N, CA and C atoms of all chains as a GROMACS GRO file, in nm:
protein
  630
    1MET      N    1   0.090  -0.120  -0.004
    1MET     CA    2  -0.003   0.004   0.004
    1MET      C    3   0.092   0.124   0.000
    2ALA      N    4   0.040   0.227  -0.072
    2ALA     CA    5   0.116   0.345  -0.087
    2ALA      C    6   0.135   0.431   0.042
    3GLU      N    7   0.248   0.483   0.059
    3GLU     CA    8   0.255   0.591   0.170
    3GLU      C    9   0.153   0.701   0.138
    4PHE      N   10   0.129   0.775   0.242
    4PHE     CA   11   0.032   0.886   0.224
    4PHE      C   12   0.087   1.020   0.272
    5LYS      N   13   0.072   1.122   0.197
    5LYS     CA   14   0.136   1.256   0.240
    5LYS      C   15   0.020   1.351   0.263
    6HIS      N   16   0.057   1.436   0.361
    6HIS     CA   17  -0.032   1.546   0.408
    6HIS      C   18   0.060   1.677   0.384
    7LEU      N   19   0.016   1.752   0.291
    7LEU     CA   20   0.109   1.872   0.250
    7LEU      C   21   0.024   1.999   0.275
    8VAL      N   22   0.094   2.091   0.346
    8VAL     CA   23   0.025   2.216   0.382
    8VAL      C   24   0.125   2.337   0.341
    9LEU      N   25   0.067   2.418   0.259
    9LEU     CA   26   0.144   2.538   0.223
    9LEU      C   27   0.074   2.659   0.283
   10VAL      N   28   0.156   2.743   0.349
   10VAL     CA   29   0.080   2.858   0.421
   10VAL      C   30   0.154   2.995   0.396
   11LYS      N   31   0.081   3.096   0.422
   11LYS     CA   32   0.136   3.231   0.441
   11LYS      C   33   0.093   3.272   0.581
   12PHE      N   34   0.193   3.288   0.671
   12PHE     CA   35   0.156   3.332   0.815
   12PHE      C   36   0.115   3.479   0.809
   13LYS      N   37   0.034   3.509   0.900
   13LYS     CA   38  -0.006   3.656   0.927
   13LYS      C   39   0.135   3.735   0.974
   14GLU      N   40   0.130   3.852   0.943
   14GLU     CA   41   0.258   3.931   0.960
   14GLU      C   42   0.304   3.932   1.104
   15GLU      N   43   0.212   3.945   1.202
   15GLU     CA   44   0.256   3.959   1.338
   15GLU      C   45   0.291   3.837   1.406
   16VAL      N   46   0.276   3.723   1.340
   16VAL     CA   47   0.294   3.596   1.406
   16VAL      C   48   0.436   3.556   1.419
   17VAL      N   49   0.469   3.503   1.537
   17VAL     CA   50   0.612   3.457   1.565
   17VAL      C   51   0.611   3.310   1.517
   18VAL      N   52   0.667   3.282   1.393
   18VAL     CA   53   0.665   3.161   1.335
   18VAL      C   54   0.736   3.046   1.423
   19GLU      N   55   0.842   3.086   1.493
   19GLU     CA   56   0.916   2.990   1.570
   19GLU      C   57   0.822   2.924   1.679
   20ASP      N   58   0.726   3.012   1.726
   20ASP     CA   59   0.645   2.954   1.834
   20ASP      C   60   0.551   2.854   1.772
   21VAL      N   61   0.492   2.882   1.655
   21VAL     CA   62   0.403   2.791   1.587
   21VAL      C   63   0.477   2.660   1.552
   22LEU      N   64   0.606   2.682   1.503
   22LEU     CA   65   0.682   2.559   1.480
   22LEU      C   66   0.705   2.467   1.596
   23LYS      N   67   0.723   2.530   1.719
   23LYS     CA   68   0.750   2.454   1.832
   23LYS      C   69   0.622   2.371   1.870
   24GLU      N   70   0.509   2.431   1.856
   24GLU     CA   71   0.389   2.363   1.875
   24GLU      C   72   0.368   2.238   1.782
   25MET      N   73   0.404   2.268   1.659
   25MET     CA   74   0.384   2.170   1.553
   25MET      C   75   0.479   2.053   1.580
   26GLU      N   76   0.602   2.088   1.615
   26GLU     CA   77   0.699   1.980   1.659
   26GLU      C   78   0.654   1.893   1.765
   27LYS      N   79   0.608   1.957   1.867
   27LYS     CA   80   0.542   1.897   1.987
   27LYS      C   81   0.434   1.788   1.950
   28LEU      N   82   0.338   1.845   1.868
   28LEU     CA   83   0.223   1.764   1.817
   28LEU      C   84   0.280   1.630   1.747
   29VAL      N   85   0.375   1.657   1.658
   29VAL     CA   86   0.416   1.554   1.581
   29VAL      C   87   0.503   1.450   1.660
   30SER      N   88   0.579   1.503   1.753
   30SER     CA   89   0.667   1.416   1.833
   30SER      C   90   0.584   1.331   1.928
   31GLU      N   91   0.465   1.372   1.961
   31GLU     CA   92   0.384   1.299   2.048
   31GLU      C   93   0.299   1.191   1.980
   32MET      N   94   0.300   1.199   1.844
   32MET     CA   95   0.217   1.097   1.771
   32MET      C   96   0.297   1.013   1.682
   33ASP      N   97   0.315   0.884   1.733
   33ASP     CA   98   0.404   0.784   1.659
   33ASP      C   99   0.339   0.760   1.518
   34ILE      N  100   0.222   0.790   1.503
   34ILE     CA  101   0.151   0.755   1.373
   34ILE      C  102   0.213   0.837   1.255
   35VAL      N  103   0.273   0.953   1.295
   35VAL     CA  104   0.334   1.038   1.192
   35VAL      C  105   0.475   0.974   1.166
   36LYS      N  106   0.496   0.928   1.045
   36LYS     CA  107   0.623   0.854   1.012
   36LYS      C  108   0.738   0.953   0.989
   37SER      N  109   0.712   1.060   0.921
   37SER     CA  110   0.813   1.166   0.903
   37SER      C  111   0.751   1.296   0.882
   38PHE      N  112   0.823   1.398   0.924
   38PHE     CA  113   0.779   1.538   0.913
   38PHE      C  114   0.901   1.627   0.876
   39VAL      N  115   0.882   1.690   0.759
   39VAL     CA  116   0.984   1.787   0.718
   39VAL      C  117   0.909   1.915   0.689
   40TRP      N  118   0.984   2.030   0.690
   40TRP     CA  119   0.924   2.161   0.647
   40TRP      C  120   1.037   2.247   0.588
   41GLY      N  121   0.992   2.351   0.533
   41GLY     CA  122   1.090   2.443   0.481
   41GLY      C  123   1.026   2.584   0.456
   42GLN      N  124   1.123   2.676   0.444
   42GLN     CA  125   1.086   2.811   0.419
   42GLN      C  126   1.138   2.855   0.283
   43ASP      N  127   1.054   2.895   0.195
   43ASP     CA  128   1.102   2.922   0.052
   43ASP      C  129   1.205   3.030   0.056
   44ILE      N  130   1.317   3.001  -0.010
   44ILE     CA  131   1.424   3.097  -0.028
   44ILE      C  132   1.464   3.127  -0.174
   45GLU      N  133   1.381   3.071  -0.264
   45GLU     CA  134   1.433   3.071  -0.398
   45GLU      C  135   1.327   3.121  -0.504
   46SER      N  136   1.210   3.074  -0.482
   46SER     CA  137   1.102   3.099  -0.590
   46SER      C  138   1.074   3.249  -0.606
   47LEU      N  139   1.054   3.290  -0.720
   47LEU     CA  140   1.002   3.429  -0.748
   47LEU      C  141   0.867   3.439  -0.684
   48GLU      N  142   0.841   3.563  -0.632
   48GLU     CA  143   0.713   3.594  -0.568
   48GLU      C  144   0.599   3.553  -0.662
   49MET      N  145   0.619   3.578  -0.795
   49MET     CA  146   0.513   3.553  -0.887
   49MET      C  147   0.476   3.404  -0.887
   50LEU      N  148   0.580   3.322  -0.856
   50LEU     CA  149   0.563   3.169  -0.863
   50LEU      C  150   0.516   3.122  -0.732
   51ARG      N  151   0.560   3.181  -0.615
   51ARG     CA  152   0.515   3.128  -0.487
   51ARG      C  153   0.383   3.190  -0.436
   52GLN      N  154   0.344   3.306  -0.505
   52GLN     CA  155   0.220   3.365  -0.478
   52GLN      C  156   0.187   3.388  -0.322
   53GLY      N  157   0.288   3.438  -0.265
   53GLY     CA  158   0.272   3.473  -0.127
   53GLY      C  159   0.293   3.368  -0.019
   54PHE      N  160   0.286   3.242  -0.068
   54PHE     CA  161   0.312   3.132   0.023
   54PHE      C  162   0.461   3.130   0.065
   55THR      N  163   0.484   3.103   0.200
   55THR     CA  164   0.621   3.120   0.246
   55THR      C  165   0.670   2.980   0.302
   56HIS      N  166   0.586   2.906   0.357
   56HIS     CA  167   0.627   2.779   0.415
   56HIS      C  168   0.552   2.657   0.368
   57ALA      N  169   0.620   2.543   0.367
   57ALA     CA  170   0.565   2.425   0.326
   57ALA      C  171   0.587   2.323   0.439
   58PHE      N  172   0.491   2.248   0.474
   58PHE     CA  173   0.493   2.134   0.582
   58PHE      C  174   0.441   2.014   0.516
   59LEU      N  175   0.527   1.911   0.539
   59LEU     CA  176   0.501   1.785   0.476
   59LEU      C  177   0.512   1.666   0.574
   60MET      N  178   0.395   1.595   0.593
   60MET     CA  179   0.403   1.490   0.680
   60MET      C  180   0.381   1.355   0.594
   61THR      N  181   0.452   1.246   0.643
   61THR     CA  182   0.431   1.122   0.565
   61THR      C  183   0.373   1.013   0.663
   62PHE      N  184   0.279   0.938   0.618
   62PHE     CA  185   0.220   0.836   0.695
   62PHE      C  186   0.240   0.706   0.622
   63GLU      N  187   0.242   0.589   0.693
   63GLU     CA  188   0.258   0.461   0.637
   63GLU      C  189   0.144   0.426   0.539
   64LYS      N  190   0.021   0.474   0.576
   64LYS     CA  191  -0.092   0.444   0.497
   64LYS      C  192  -0.199   0.546   0.525
   65LYS      N  193  -0.292   0.552   0.431
   65LYS     CA  194  -0.406   0.652   0.443
   65LYS      C  195  -0.474   0.646   0.571
   66ASP      N  196  -0.500   0.528   0.628
   66ASP     CA  197  -0.575   0.509   0.748
   66ASP      C  198  -0.507   0.584   0.865
   67ASP      N  199  -0.365   0.582   0.857
   67ASP     CA  200  -0.295   0.650   0.968
   67ASP      C  201  -0.318   0.802   0.958
   68PHE      N  202  -0.325   0.853   0.833
   68PHE     CA  203  -0.353   0.998   0.821
   68PHE      C  204  -0.480   1.030   0.870
   69THR      N  205  -0.580   0.945   0.834
   69THR     CA  206  -0.719   0.974   0.878
   69THR      C  207  -0.728   0.976   1.033
   70ALA      N  208  -0.660   0.883   1.094
   70ALA     CA  209  -0.656   0.876   1.244
   70ALA      C  210  -0.588   1.004   1.297
   71PHE      N  211  -0.483   1.046   1.239
   71PHE     CA  212  -0.412   1.165   1.281
   71PHE      C  213  -0.502   1.288   1.266
   72ALA      N  214  -0.562   1.298   1.152
   72ALA     CA  215  -0.650   1.417   1.114
   72ALA      C  216  -0.756   1.428   1.219
   73SER      N  217  -0.818   1.329   1.267
   73SER     CA  218  -0.929   1.332   1.357
   73SER      C  219  -0.890   1.324   1.508
   74HIS      N  220  -0.760   1.304   1.530
   74HIS     CA  221  -0.712   1.298   1.670
   74HIS      C  222  -0.729   1.427   1.744
   75PRO      N  223  -0.782   1.427   1.869
   75PRO     CA  224  -0.811   1.551   1.944
   75PRO      C  225  -0.687   1.648   1.942
   76ASN      N  226  -0.558   1.590   1.960
   76ASN     CA  227  -0.450   1.686   1.958
   76ASN      C  228  -0.438   1.767   1.830
   77HIS      N  229  -0.462   1.690   1.719
   77HIS     CA  230  -0.453   1.759   1.590
   77HIS      C  231  -0.566   1.855   1.568
   78VAL      N  232  -0.686   1.825   1.612
   78VAL     CA  233  -0.801   1.906   1.594
   78VAL      C  234  -0.776   2.033   1.673
   79GLU      N  235  -0.722   2.021   1.795
   79GLU     CA  236  -0.696   2.137   1.878
   79GLU      C  237  -0.589   2.228   1.816
   80PHE      N  238  -0.478   2.154   1.759
   80PHE     CA  239  -0.375   2.232   1.699
   80PHE      C  240  -0.430   2.308   1.571
   81SER      N  241  -0.506   2.240   1.491
   81SER     CA  242  -0.562   2.302   1.371
   81SER      C  243  -0.643   2.421   1.397
   82ALA      N  244  -0.722   2.417   1.502
   82ALA     CA  245  -0.808   2.532   1.538
   82ALA      C  246  -0.723   2.657   1.563
   83LYS      N  247  -0.620   2.635   1.646
   83LYS     CA  248  -0.528   2.741   1.668
   83LYS      C  249  -0.445   2.789   1.547
   84PHE      N  250  -0.398   2.690   1.466
   84PHE     CA  251  -0.316   2.715   1.352
   84PHE      C  252  -0.398   2.804   1.251
   85SER      N  253  -0.521   2.775   1.245
   85SER     CA  254  -0.610   2.857   1.140
   85SER      C  255  -0.615   3.008   1.178
   86THR      N  256  -0.580   3.036   1.311
   86THR     CA  257  -0.589   3.178   1.346
   86THR      C  258  -0.460   3.258   1.308
   87VAL      N  259  -0.354   3.180   1.288
   87VAL     CA  260  -0.220   3.252   1.271
   87VAL      C  261  -0.186   3.256   1.116
   88ILE      N  262  -0.260   3.206   1.037
   88ILE     CA  263  -0.227   3.203   0.893
   88ILE      C  264  -0.324   3.291   0.807
   89GLU      N  265  -0.256   3.356   0.715
   89GLU     CA  266  -0.337   3.441   0.615
   89GLU      C  267  -0.410   3.357   0.511
   90LYS      N  268  -0.331   3.259   0.464
   90LYS     CA  269  -0.388   3.170   0.358
   90LYS      C  270  -0.312   3.036   0.374
   91ALA      N  271  -0.383   2.943   0.314
   91ALA     CA  272  -0.323   2.802   0.309
   91ALA      C  273  -0.386   2.717   0.198
   92VAL      N  274  -0.299   2.621   0.146
   92VAL     CA  275  -0.352   2.518   0.065
   92VAL      C  276  -0.313   2.385   0.124
   93LEU      N  277  -0.404   2.291   0.114
   93LEU     CA  278  -0.378   2.154   0.172
   93LEU      C  279  -0.396   2.059   0.064
   94LEU      N  280  -0.309   1.968   0.055
   94LEU     CA  281  -0.326   1.851  -0.042
   94LEU      C  282  -0.287   1.722   0.033
   95ASP      N  283  -0.381   1.620   0.017
   95ASP     CA  284  -0.355   1.500   0.089
   95ASP      C  285  -0.365   1.384  -0.017
   96PHE      N  286  -0.253   1.296  -0.029
   96PHE     CA  287  -0.243   1.220  -0.151
   96PHE      C  288  -0.160   1.095  -0.123
   97PRO      N  289  -0.201   0.979  -0.175
   97PRO     CA  290  -0.120   0.862  -0.184
   97PRO      C  291   0.007   0.897  -0.263
   98VAL      N  292   0.124   0.848  -0.213
   98VAL     CA  293   0.250   0.882  -0.287
   98VAL      C  294   0.281   0.784  -0.408
   99VAL      N  295   0.309   0.843  -0.518
   99VAL     CA  296   0.359   0.781  -0.630
   99VAL      C  297   0.506   0.801  -0.639
  100THR      N  298   0.594   0.704  -0.627
  100THR     CA  299   0.742   0.726  -0.622
  100THR      C  300   0.798   0.686  -0.760
  101VAL      N  301   0.855   0.802  -0.829
  101VAL     CA  302   0.908   0.781  -0.953
  101VAL      C  303   1.052   0.747  -0.938
  102LYS      N  304   1.124   0.816  -0.845
  102LYS     CA  305   1.265   0.794  -0.821
  102LYS      C  306   1.293   0.809  -0.678
  103SER      N  307   1.355   0.709  -0.609
  103SER     CA  308   1.390   0.716  -0.471
  103SER      C  309   1.537   0.701  -0.455
  104PRO      N  310   1.594   0.760  -0.352
  104PRO     CA  311   1.735   0.758  -0.334
  104PRO      C  312   1.794   0.617  -0.336
  105ALA      N  313   1.907   0.594  -0.404
  105ALA     CA  314   1.960   0.465  -0.409
  105ALA      C  315   2.005   0.412  -0.273
  106MET      N  316   2.518   1.995   0.506
  106MET     CA  317   2.428   2.090   0.432
  106MET      C  318   2.290   2.027   0.417
  107ALA      N  319   2.196   2.111   0.422
  107ALA     CA  320   2.055   2.056   0.407
  107ALA      C  321   2.017   2.010   0.266
  108GLU      N  322   1.934   1.907   0.260
  108GLU     CA  323   1.878   1.871   0.132
  108GLU      C  324   1.788   1.992   0.086
  109PHE      N  325   1.760   1.992  -0.049
  109PHE     CA  326   1.676   2.097  -0.091
  109PHE      C  327   1.560   2.041  -0.164
  110LYS      N  328   1.440   2.103  -0.151
  110LYS     CA  329   1.319   2.051  -0.215
  110LYS      C  330   1.267   2.154  -0.310
  111HIS      N  331   1.211   2.100  -0.423
  111HIS     CA  332   1.144   2.178  -0.520
  111HIS      C  333   1.000   2.122  -0.530
  112LEU      N  334   0.906   2.206  -0.478
  112LEU     CA  335   0.768   2.160  -0.464
  112LEU      C  336   0.671   2.236  -0.564
  113VAL      N  337   0.591   2.162  -0.642
  113VAL     CA  338   0.512   2.233  -0.740
  113VAL      C  339   0.370   2.181  -0.720
  114LEU      N  340   0.272   2.274  -0.693
  114LEU     CA  341   0.130   2.235  -0.691
  114LEU      C  342   0.068   2.291  -0.812
  115VAL      N  343  -0.018   2.214  -0.871
  115VAL     CA  344  -0.075   2.260  -0.998
  115VAL      C  345  -0.229   2.215  -1.009
  116LYS      N  346  -0.298   2.293  -1.085
  116LYS     CA  347  -0.421   2.251  -1.135
  116LYS      C  348  -0.410   2.242  -1.292
  117PHE      N  349  -0.424   2.131  -1.356
  117PHE     CA  350  -0.418   2.114  -1.494
  117PHE      C  351  -0.538   2.171  -1.562
  118LYS      N  352  -0.523   2.211  -1.690
  118LYS     CA  353  -0.627   2.261  -1.770
  118LYS      C  354  -0.717   2.134  -1.801
  119GLU      N  355  -0.851   2.153  -1.816
  119GLU     CA  356  -0.944   2.049  -1.825
  119GLU      C  357  -0.910   1.945  -1.932
  120GLU      N  358  -0.873   2.003  -2.055
  120GLU     CA  359  -0.847   1.915  -2.164
  120GLU      C  360  -0.719   1.839  -2.169
  121VAL      N  361  -0.636   1.851  -2.067
  121VAL     CA  362  -0.506   1.795  -2.062
  121VAL      C  363  -0.511   1.652  -2.031
  122VAL      N  364  -0.437   1.567  -2.097
  122VAL     CA  365  -0.413   1.431  -2.059
  122VAL      C  366  -0.295   1.414  -1.965
  123VAL      N  367  -0.332   1.413  -1.843
  123VAL     CA  368  -0.229   1.421  -1.726
  123VAL      C  369  -0.126   1.312  -1.748
  124GLU      N  370  -0.164   1.196  -1.794
  124GLU     CA  371  -0.078   1.081  -1.800
  124GLU      C  372   0.041   1.119  -1.889
  125ASP      N  373   0.014   1.187  -1.999
  125ASP     CA  374   0.109   1.229  -2.100
  125ASP      C  375   0.218   1.323  -2.041
  126VAL      N  376   0.158   1.414  -1.956
  126VAL     CA  377   0.245   1.515  -1.894
  126VAL      C  378   0.343   1.439  -1.793
  127LEU      N  379   0.288   1.344  -1.720
  127LEU     CA  380   0.366   1.275  -1.621
  127LEU      C  381   0.470   1.185  -1.695
  128LYS      N  382   0.440   1.137  -1.807
  128LYS     CA  383   0.543   1.059  -1.883
  128LYS      C  384   0.659   1.148  -1.912
  129GLU      N  385   0.633   1.263  -1.959
  129GLU     CA  386   0.744   1.359  -1.984
  129GLU      C  387   0.825   1.394  -1.869
  130MET      N  388   0.746   1.417  -1.762
  130MET     CA  389   0.813   1.451  -1.634
  130MET      C  390   0.899   1.336  -1.584
  131GLU      N  391   0.855   1.219  -1.590
  131GLU     CA  392   0.930   1.110  -1.554
  131GLU      C  393   1.056   1.080  -1.643
  132LYS      N  394   1.039   1.111  -1.766
  132LYS     CA  395   1.157   1.105  -1.864
  132LYS      C  396   1.266   1.213  -1.818
  133LEU      N  397   1.219   1.331  -1.793
  133LEU     CA  398   1.308   1.437  -1.753
  133LEU      C  399   1.388   1.401  -1.634
  134VAL      N  400   1.309   1.354  -1.537
  134VAL     CA  401   1.380   1.325  -1.410
  134VAL      C  402   1.476   1.199  -1.420
  135SER      N  403   1.438   1.102  -1.491
  135SER     CA  404   1.509   0.978  -1.509
  135SER      C  405   1.641   1.009  -1.578
  136GLU      N  406   1.638   1.114  -1.662
  136GLU     CA  407   1.765   1.141  -1.743
  136GLU      C  408   1.860   1.227  -1.661
  137MET      N  409   1.813   1.281  -1.544
  137MET     CA  410   1.909   1.364  -1.473
  137MET      C  411   1.938   1.316  -1.334
  138ASP      N  412   2.062   1.272  -1.328
  138ASP     CA  413   2.104   1.210  -1.200
  138ASP      C  414   2.105   1.304  -1.079
  139ILE      N  415   2.110   1.431  -1.114
  139ILE     CA  416   2.116   1.529  -1.019
  139ILE      C  417   1.983   1.538  -0.932
  140VAL      N  418   1.880   1.487  -0.974
  140VAL     CA  419   1.752   1.482  -0.905
  140VAL      C  420   1.761   1.356  -0.813
  141LYS      N  421   1.765   1.367  -0.686
  141LYS     CA  422   1.791   1.256  -0.594
  141LYS      C  423   1.665   1.170  -0.575
  142SER      N  424   1.549   1.238  -0.560
  142SER     CA  425   1.428   1.162  -0.550
  142SER      C  426   1.310   1.256  -0.609
  143PHE      N  427   1.206   1.176  -0.657
  143PHE     CA  428   1.089   1.245  -0.711
  143PHE      C  429   0.968   1.162  -0.675
  144VAL      N  430   0.881   1.229  -0.610
  144VAL     CA  431   0.740   1.164  -0.584
  144VAL      C  432   0.638   1.265  -0.618
  145TRP      N  433   0.512   1.214  -0.642
  145TRP     CA  434   0.400   1.305  -0.680
  145TRP      C  435   0.274   1.238  -0.623
  146GLY      N  436   0.170   1.311  -0.631
  146GLY     CA  437   0.049   1.255  -0.586
  146GLY      C  438  -0.071   1.342  -0.631
  147GLN      N  439  -0.188   1.269  -0.640
  147GLN     CA  440  -0.311   1.339  -0.674
  147GLN      C  441  -0.400   1.343  -0.554
  148ASP      N  442  -0.443   1.462  -0.518
  148ASP     CA  443  -0.524   1.477  -0.391
  148ASP      C  444  -0.650   1.395  -0.404
  149ILE      N  445  -0.672   1.317  -0.293
  149ILE     CA  446  -0.802   1.236  -0.292
  149ILE      C  447  -0.876   1.260  -0.164
  150GLU      N  448  -0.829   1.356  -0.083
  150GLU     CA  449  -0.881   1.359   0.044
  150GLU      C  450  -0.936   1.502   0.085
  151SER      N  451  -0.853   1.610   0.054
  151SER     CA  452  -0.885   1.738   0.103
  151SER      C  453  -1.020   1.791   0.050
  152LEU      N  454  -1.079   1.867   0.137
  152LEU     CA  455  -1.190   1.939   0.083
  152LEU      C  456  -1.160   2.042  -0.022
  153GLU      N  457  -1.242   2.062  -0.113
  153GLU     CA  458  -1.221   2.164  -0.222
  153GLU      C  459  -1.184   2.302  -0.158
  154MET      N  460  -1.249   2.344  -0.055
  154MET     CA  461  -1.222   2.457   0.017
  154MET      C  462  -1.070   2.474   0.055
  155LEU      N  463  -1.014   2.355   0.092
  155LEU     CA  464  -0.882   2.359   0.146
  155LEU      C  465  -0.773   2.339   0.036
  156ARG      N  466  -0.820   2.268  -0.068
  156ARG     CA  467  -0.719   2.250  -0.173
  156ARG      C  468  -0.729   2.357  -0.281
  157GLN      N  469  -0.827   2.431  -0.282
  157GLN     CA  470  -0.847   2.550  -0.371
  157GLN      C  471  -0.819   2.520  -0.515
  158GLY      N  472  -0.867   2.413  -0.563
  158GLY     CA  473  -0.858   2.388  -0.706
  158GLY      C  474  -0.740   2.309  -0.743
  159PHE      N  475  -0.630   2.310  -0.647
  159PHE     CA  476  -0.509   2.235  -0.687
  159PHE      C  477  -0.532   2.087  -0.672
  160THR      N  478  -0.482   2.010  -0.777
  160THR     CA  479  -0.514   1.874  -0.776
  160THR      C  480  -0.386   1.779  -0.763
  161HIS      N  481  -0.270   1.835  -0.807
  161HIS     CA  482  -0.154   1.749  -0.806
  161HIS      C  483  -0.031   1.817  -0.733
  162ALA      N  484   0.048   1.744  -0.664
  162ALA     CA  485   0.170   1.785  -0.601
  162ALA      C  486   0.289   1.712  -0.652
  163PHE      N  487   0.391   1.776  -0.693
  163PHE     CA  488   0.516   1.719  -0.741
  163PHE      C  489   0.631   1.762  -0.650
  164LEU      N  490   0.708   1.671  -0.607
  164LEU     CA  491   0.808   1.696  -0.505
  164LEU      C  492   0.941   1.640  -0.544
  165MET      N  493   1.040   1.720  -0.571
  165MET     CA  494   1.175   1.672  -0.614
  165MET      C  495   1.270   1.706  -0.487
  166THR      N  496   1.360   1.613  -0.465
  166THR     CA  497   1.465   1.637  -0.368
  166THR      C  498   1.598   1.636  -0.415
  167PHE      N  499   1.681   1.729  -0.383
  167PHE     CA  500   1.814   1.737  -0.431
  167PHE      C  501   1.914   1.731  -0.309
  168GLU      N  502   2.035   1.683  -0.340
  168GLU     CA  503   2.138   1.672  -0.221
  168GLU      C  504   2.167   1.807  -0.158
  169LYS      N  505   2.169   1.902  -0.243
  169LYS     CA  506   2.198   2.046  -0.201
  169LYS      C  507   2.145   2.153  -0.299
  170LYS      N  508   2.134   2.273  -0.248
  170LYS     CA  509   2.072   2.382  -0.323
  170LYS      C  510   2.146   2.396  -0.464
  171ASP      N  511   2.279   2.380  -0.468
  171ASP     CA  512   2.346   2.404  -0.600
  171ASP      C  513   2.295   2.297  -0.702
  172ASP      N  514   2.266   2.184  -0.654
  172ASP     CA  515   2.206   2.076  -0.750
  172ASP      C  516   2.071   2.126  -0.800
  173PHE      N  517   1.992   2.179  -0.713
  173PHE     CA  518   1.861   2.243  -0.766
  173PHE      C  519   1.882   2.342  -0.871
  174THR      N  520   1.976   2.443  -0.841
  174THR     CA  521   2.008   2.552  -0.927
  174THR      C  522   2.050   2.494  -1.061
  175ALA      N  523   2.136   2.391  -1.064
  175ALA     CA  524   2.184   2.336  -1.182
  175ALA      C  525   2.072   2.273  -1.263
  176PHE      N  526   1.979   2.197  -1.188
  176PHE     CA  527   1.866   2.145  -1.254
  176PHE      C  528   1.772   2.248  -1.318
  177ALA      N  529   1.750   2.346  -1.243
  177ALA     CA  530   1.650   2.450  -1.284
  177ALA      C  531   1.699   2.517  -1.415
  178SER      N  532   1.823   2.536  -1.433
  178SER     CA  533   1.880   2.610  -1.542
  178SER      C  534   1.919   2.515  -1.665
  179HIS      N  535   1.908   2.389  -1.637
  179HIS     CA  536   1.952   2.290  -1.748
  179HIS      C  537   1.854   2.300  -1.863
  180PRO      N  538   1.906   2.294  -1.976
  180PRO     CA  539   1.823   2.305  -2.102
  180PRO      C  540   1.693   2.209  -2.100
  181ASN      N  541   1.722   2.085  -2.059
  181ASN     CA  542   1.610   1.997  -2.060
  181ASN      C  543   1.492   2.038  -1.970
  182HIS      N  544   1.530   2.099  -1.862
  182HIS     CA  545   1.426   2.148  -1.764
  182HIS      C  546   1.361   2.279  -1.811
  183VAL      N  547   1.441   2.358  -1.877
  183VAL     CA  548   1.388   2.482  -1.930
  183VAL      C  549   1.284   2.456  -2.042
  184GLU      N  550   1.326   2.356  -2.122
  184GLU     CA  551   1.236   2.314  -2.233
  184GLU      C  552   1.105   2.256  -2.177
  185PHE      N  553   1.117   2.171  -2.076
  185PHE     CA  554   1.003   2.105  -2.018
  185PHE      C  555   0.915   2.203  -1.956
  186SER      N  556   0.970   2.298  -1.883
  186SER     CA  557   0.891   2.401  -1.808
  186SER      C  558   0.818   2.485  -1.904
  187ALA      N  559   0.869   2.524  -2.019
  187ALA     CA  560   0.806   2.600  -2.114
  187ALA      C  561   0.675   2.526  -2.167
  188LYS      N  562   0.689   2.394  -2.189
  188LYS     CA  563   0.574   2.318  -2.230
  188LYS      C  564   0.472   2.310  -2.117
  189PHE      N  565   0.528   2.275  -2.004
  189PHE     CA  566   0.446   2.258  -1.878
  189PHE      C  567   0.356   2.374  -1.851
  190SER      N  568   0.400   2.489  -1.870
  190SER     CA  569   0.337   2.621  -1.842
  190SER      C  570   0.208   2.627  -1.931
  191THR      N  571   0.211   2.560  -2.042
  191THR     CA  572   0.096   2.570  -2.136
  191THR      C  573  -0.023   2.471  -2.096
  192VAL      N  574   0.006   2.373  -2.015
  192VAL     CA  575  -0.101   2.274  -1.981
  192VAL      C  576  -0.157   2.288  -1.837
  193ILE      N  577  -0.114   2.397  -1.769
  193ILE     CA  578  -0.170   2.414  -1.638
  193ILE      C  579  -0.255   2.548  -1.628
  194GLU      N  580  -0.350   2.534  -1.548
  194GLU     CA  581  -0.438   2.653  -1.528
  194GLU      C  582  -0.373   2.738  -1.412
  195LYS      N  583  -0.319   2.684  -1.314
  195LYS     CA  584  -0.250   2.759  -1.210
  195LYS      C  585  -0.148   2.669  -1.142
  196ALA      N  586  -0.054   2.735  -1.073
  196ALA     CA  587   0.056   2.656  -1.009
  196ALA      C  588   0.107   2.745  -0.893
  197VAL      N  589   0.164   2.674  -0.790
  197VAL     CA  590   0.242   2.741  -0.688
  197VAL      C  591   0.374   2.668  -0.670
  198LEU      N  592   0.483   2.737  -0.665
  198LEU     CA  593   0.614   2.677  -0.656
  198LEU      C  594   0.678   2.728  -0.521
  199LEU      N  595   0.728   2.624  -0.451
  199LEU     CA  596   0.811   2.665  -0.332
  199LEU      C  597   0.943   2.585  -0.338
  200ASP      N  598   1.054   2.649  -0.317
  200ASP     CA  599   1.186   2.589  -0.317
  200ASP      C  600   1.255   2.619  -0.188
  201PHE      N  601   1.293   2.523  -0.114
  201PHE     CA  602   1.336   2.540   0.017
  201PHE      C  603   1.439   2.426   0.066
  202PRO      N  604   1.536   2.479   0.161
  202PRO     CA  605   1.618   2.386   0.228
  202PRO      C  606   1.532   2.313   0.326
  203VAL      N  607   1.555   2.175   0.339
  203VAL     CA  608   1.473   2.092   0.422
  203VAL      C  609   1.510   2.095   0.568
  204VAL      N  610   1.412   2.115   0.653
  204VAL     CA  611   1.430   2.096   0.802
  204VAL      C  612   1.363   1.962   0.831
  205THR      N  613   1.434   1.877   0.892
  205THR     CA  614   1.383   1.743   0.923
  205THR      C  615   1.348   1.747   1.067
  206VAL      N  616   1.229   1.731   1.101
  206VAL     CA  617   1.180   1.724   1.241
  206VAL      C  618   1.172   1.581   1.283
  207LYS      N  619   1.132   1.500   1.198
  207LYS     CA  620   1.112   1.352   1.230
  207LYS      C  621   1.137   1.278   1.096
  208SER      N  622   1.229   1.180   1.106
  208SER     CA  623   1.254   1.096   0.994
  208SER      C  624   1.227   0.955   1.023
  209PRO      N  625   1.193   0.872   0.927
  209PRO     CA  626   1.158   0.730   0.957
  209PRO      C  627   1.276   0.664   1.022
  210ALA      N  628   1.246   0.581   1.122
  210ALA     CA  629   1.339   0.507   1.204
  210ALA      C  630   1.426   0.421   1.115
   0.00000   0.00000   0.00000
């Protein structure tokens, strides 16, 4: 069965201290074994025209879709999401089974 | 040095045969050793409100930022991108050094 990814692109509100949000996000993920991997990044390269205001990408990987579903509905995640929605100006979410074309040797 | 990711979210134009575009993308990536890994996915889960019309995510990983820079300016990629821009309705690109919070055991 394919791995499943939860991808979130955001633009934070200007007054937000991003480091604080990241700490909460790291705490959430570290407490939940169901999250297999979690990486994120802040865009440093794309032209504004191409990134359209989005500044950060968050990418979680799960063993399977059921694990993502369990994570998404978990009280800790629901609580975090409610808070998170107040600190962002905009976001795009995509959730998808992973198709691997090339993986590291 | 951190790995570097090139993330592309798109909505394809309605008449486009996505499989054909994917084949070209796979060809491009398979010909360039500089691309360390490449995965993609089609959203099957997010609410339309959350995914905002975007349907596909493409995610390439490079050993380092310089490799991404070399990839981005490579004639094969430039040629592909020019074509690619004609088949999409909209896109967001983010390019970022990877911060790993949690990696698979």
